[in-house]
N, C-alpha and C positions, 0 to 999 in steps of 0.2 A: 518625410524629409528626404531630399535628393542627395545622393552621394556622387561626387565627381571622381571618375576613374582617370588617373593621370599617367603619363609616361614616366616611369621611374628611372633613376640612375642605377642600373644594375651592374655596372662595371666602373672601375676607377677611371676618372677623367672622361667619362662618356658624356657627350653633349647631345647626341641624337641616335636613333635606331630606326629600323624598318618594321612597320606593323605588317606581319605576314598573313595571319589568318584570324578571323573571329570564329570562335567555337559556339557562339550564341547569336541570336538575332533579337530585334526589338519585340518585346512582349513575352520573351522567355522568362520563366521564374528560375532563379539560381540559388543554390545554397552557399553559405559561407565556406570558402576554401575550394569551391568548385572551379575547375579550369575553364576560363572564358576566352582566352586569346593566346597567340604566340607572337613573340617579337624576335627579330634577328639582330644580334649584336655583331661585333667585328669577328668573333670566333665561334659563336654557337647560337642556337635557337633556344630561347628561354620561354617557359610557359608562365602565364599569368593565372592567379587565383582570385576569385571574387572576394572583396574585402568584407562583404556582409551578405546576408540573405535578402532577397528582394526581387524586383522585376526590372529587366533591362528596358528603360524608358526610351532611350535614344542612343544611337551610335553616331558619333560626330566625325570620326576618322575612319574611312572605309579600309577594308583589307587590301593589301598590296601597296599601301602608301609608304614611300621611302622618305627618309630624312625627317621623321617626327622628332621634334626637340623634347628634351627632358622637361617635365612639368606641364606639357601640353595636355589638355583634356581630351581623352579618347572617347568616353561614353558617359552616360548618366544612368545611375542605378537608383530606382525608387524603392521605398519600403512597401509599396502596393496600396497605400491609403489615399494617394492623390492621383488625379487623372494624368494620363500620359500627355506630355506637351506636344502640340502640333508641330510638324516639321518646320513650318515657316515662322513660328513664334519665337521671339527673342528669349534668351536664357534669363531667368530671374536673377536679380542681384542677391548675392549671399548675405545672410545675416551677419552682423559684426561679431556676434558671440559664437558663430559656428566655425569650427576649425575645418580647414581644407583637407580632404582625405587623399592619400596617395596610394596608387595601385601597388599591392604587394607582389613579390616574386615568390619562388619556392621558399620553403621554410629554411633552407640552408643559407639563404642570402639575407644580409641585412641591408636595407635601403639606406642610401646616403641621405643626410639631412637636407642636402641640396634639392632633392626631389619633393620635399614636403614644403608646406607653407605655414611656419609657426605663427601663431596669432591670427591666422586667416588672411595675412596680407603680403607674405613674402613672394608668392607667385600670383601673377595677375590672372584673372579669369579669361577664358578664350573670348575673342571678339565675336560680335554678332554674325559676320559672314560665315564662320564655322558652324554656328548653330542654325543658320538660316540659309541653306544652299539655294532656295528658290529666289532669294533676293540678289543672287549673283548676276552681274550684267551679262555674262556669257552662259548660254544654255549648254555648251559643250561639257560633258562630264570629264573631269580631270583631277589628278591628285594635287595636293597642296604644293608639293615641290615642283610639279610640272607647271602649275599656274605661276609660281614665282619666277621660274626660269623663262617662261614665255613673256612675262611682263618685263623682265630685265632685258630680254633680247628683242622686244618689239614685235613679237610674233602673235598673230591672231590664232587662237586655239581652234576656231572654226575651220581653219585651213589644214588642220592636222588630222590624219586618220589614226585614231587610237588603237593600240594593240593590247591594252590591259583588259581586265575582266569587264565584260559588257561593253566593250568599245571605249573604255576609259583611256584618256590620254595620260601617259606616264612620262617619267623623266627622260627615258631613252628616246621617245617619240619627238620630244622638243629638241633634244640634242641633235637628232638626225636632221630635223628641219633646219636648225641653225647651221649645221655643217654644210648643207646644200645651198645656203644663201650666199649672195656675193660678199666678198671679204670686207668691203666698205660700202656704206650707203651712197646712192647716187647724189651727186652734188646739185644744189639748187641752181637752176638756170639763171644767169645774170640778166639784169634788165637791159634789153637790146638798145633802148633809147639812151642809156647812160654810157654805152661803149662807143668810143670814137671810131671812125671809119678805118684808120690805119691799123690798129690792133686786129680788127676783123679780117683785113686783107692778109695779115701775117699768120693767121691761125692755120695750123696744119690740117690736112685733109682727114676728116674723121673716118672715112672709109679706108684710107690707107694705113692709118695708125690707130689701132684699137686701144681703148682704155686699158690701163695696166691691170686693174682688178678683174676686168672681163677676160683678159688674156690669161691670167693666172687660173681663173675658174675653168676656162676652156682646156688649158694644159692639164689640170687635175682630172677633168672629166675624160680626157683622152687617155691618161695613164690608167684610170680606174677601168676604162673600157677594155684595155689590153691585158689587165691582170686578173687572174682568178683568185679571189680571196673572199673572206667574210670577216666582219667585225663582231667581236664579243665584248659587250659592255663590261666595264670593270665592276666586280662585286665589291661589297663593303669590306670583305676580308682582304681582297687583293689590294685595294687602296691603302688599307692599314699596313699591310706588309711592305708595300712600296715606300710609304712614308717613314716607317720605323727603320727599315734597313738603309734608306738613303740618309737619314739623320745619323745612324750609327756609323756608316762608312765616312761621312763627312766630318763628324765631330769627334770620333774616337780614334786616337793614334794607335793603330794596330801594329803588333809585331807577332812573328810566328816562330815556333820552335817545333822541330820534327824529331821523332825517334822511331826506330824499328824495334818492334816487340816480337819476341819468339813465343808462339802460343801452342807449341806441341803439348806441353804439360797441361795447359788449360783445356785443350781439346780432349785429352785422355781423361782428365778428371770429370769433365762434363759428360762424357760417354758413360763412365761408371755411375755417376749420380743419376743420370736419366734411366739407366737400366735398373737401378735399385728402386727408383720411384714407381716403376711399373706403369700403371695407367694414370698416374697423376701428371700434372702439367710439367712439361719438359723445359729444362733450362736452355737459354740461348747464350751465344758469345756476348751479346750486348748486355745481358744481365750481369755477367762478370765485369764488363767494362764499367757499368754504372756503379757497381759495388766498389770497384777499385778507385774510381774518382771520388766517391763519397768518403772513403777512408783516408785517401791522400789529402783531402782538404782539411781533415782534422790534424794531420801531421804537419801541414804547411798552412796554418790559419791565416797568414798574411795574404794569401791568394783568395781566401773566402770573404771577399769584401767588394764594395762598389763605391763609385765616386759620388760624393755629395758636394754641394756648393761651398760649404764651410768646413767639412771634415769627411774623412773616410768612414763608411758605414761597415762595420765588421760584424759578421754573423757567427753565431755559435753552432747552428745546425747546418748540415749539408743537404740543402733542398735542390735536387737534381732535376732539371728540365730535359725532357726527351723530345727531340725533333721528330714529328710524325707528319708524313706526307698525306694530304687529303685532296679531294677533287678541287676544292676551293683554294688551296694553298697550304702553307706550312703552319702547323699548330704545335705548341710546345707545352703539353701537360706536365705538371710538376709532381715528382715523388717527394713528399715531405719527410724529413729526418731519415734520409736514405742510409746514413751512417749507422743507424740504430736498428736496421732491419736485415734479416738474413736473406740469402739468395732466393729461397723459395717464396718468401713474402714479397720481395722485390719483383720477382718474375710475375707473380699473379697481379700485382698492382700495375706494373708497366703494361701488361696485356689488356687489362681492363680499361685503363686510361686511353691507350691507343685505339681500342675498338670504339669507344664512345667519342673520341676525337674525329674518327672517320665518318661517324654518323651524325656529327654536329650536336651531340648530347652533353658535352662538357658544360659544367657550371663555371662562371667567371672565376671563383676562387681556385678552381682546379687548374687553370692555365695562367694565372697571374703570379708574379713574384718569381721565386727561384734564385739560387745563388751561383749556379753553374749549369752549363748546358752540354749535352752530348748529341752530336750529329753523326750517325752511323750510316754510311752509304756502301758498306762492304757487300751487301747482298746484291748490289748492281754491278759488282766487279770493278769498282773504282779503286785505283791504287792509293790515292791520297785525297784529303778534303781540307781546303783552306777556308774555313767557315767565317762568317761575319759575327762579331760579338753581339749578343742579344741583350741590349740595355734593359734594366740598369746593371746587369751582371758585368763582370770584368773578364771572364774567361769562357771559352767554349772549346771542346775537344772534338776534332774531326777524325773519324775512324774509317780506314779503308779496308779492303778485302784481305783475308788471310790467304796467302799464296805460298807455294813451295818455291823457295829461292836459294841460291848459293849463300852459305853463311859459314863463319868460322865458329866451330863448336869444339871446346876443349883444345884449342890450338891447332885444329885441323879443319880443312875445308870439307863441308858436308852440305847436304840439302836439308833445310829446315822450313817449317811453316812460319812465315813472317807476316806481321800486320803493321802497317804504317799508321802512327798516331800523330796528329798535328795539333798543337795547342795554339789557339789564337788568343791574344791577351791585350787588355787595355793598358797601355804604358803609363797612364796617369795613376793607376792603382798598383800594377804589378811591374816590378823591375825585372830585368833580364835574369838576374840570379835567382829571384823568387820563382819566376816562371820555370826556370831550368830545374829547380828543386822539386817543384810540383810535378812536372812531367816525368822526372826521374823516379819519383815515388809511385806514380801511376804505373810506369813500366815495371818496377820491381814487383808490384802486387799482381800484375797481369802474368808475369813470367813465373811467379810463385803463388799459384791460385789456392793452394791448400790453406794458406793463412787467412783467406777470405771466408773459408768454411768453418774454421775452428772458432 
């Protein structure tokens, strides 16, 4: 019996993903649970496990294919009793009584029911061109997404030089071809016999007045010839970040509250705790800030909420998302129940999540959700941060650098180590007074750090 390995929905609202690598090839025998492929989602690379023991009969989607939709058949796994199907043979029709199998992800993830086909009919089988590449009218090797883009843009794949594995034409190749094409297609020449003599006489000199699309193309080529630059195709992560932040800034009414926090006591306590810890993991200023935010949300629960279409969604736990800069963009892994964890536990968990975020090893449940975010750019010497709210959350705290500044201490002018904290809030959820109470509570705990240890 053949088993169809399909693209699963490994993250909420996911519609497609990139198939990065196959770890097996046709003819390989695999055990149940053995890793067979890797796919790339918006924020991480996820490993596939074989749903059963058997032989890889056929790989339908090659490695490096972008934009593979959820539910699409990736490969065929046989139990080893039937012969391997020939590459050009059409895929057999599934028996009505046989359920469609969906590709599992790591054991930590539960697949959405959308990626399965209950009753054997919710998800249609892949069409014959997928299973029979030899029947394709074009001999040029290309990914499915590249073929679709070329078809929509009217581009012949044979005229494109592929840069993918084995010379395969990929999405970026088609986009580059389309970008170099004229802005509009050439208009069909009118029938000369149908045109009277007078309009022909009034027609402008074609050599003196070039066509507007051609002039624009020439201007663009001239500009590109004078500029030294290179184009970097957008990654899936960058596109997702752009979409989410654009939606957030466009739809969420932001307001900002700023407060100057004196952190001399925090720095002194941190030094004492790190010296006492000896060779154990050392605490950072950010660990104290995360702890302060988690506890403050419990004191001001009105701010620990998000906007819903029919009602506010109020959370009991303080799940704090930490902004982490990676090569591909910003990732926000979430520390669950941060209000119930001590500084040492928080510190270890934050460092573990940040390290795996930078290497693309986070699982979707580790960066989804959260009730509040912290974006700390103090290590770069930034004075203040006016961050964009990370939906569906309603608040994010921007943290600047701790610097020695003039300050009034006990009624006298003195030099103190000050840190600027800026709260960005969604005014649909958090009113000004509620935001002020929350920021005041965060400041109180930062300036009195001993209460966060006890």
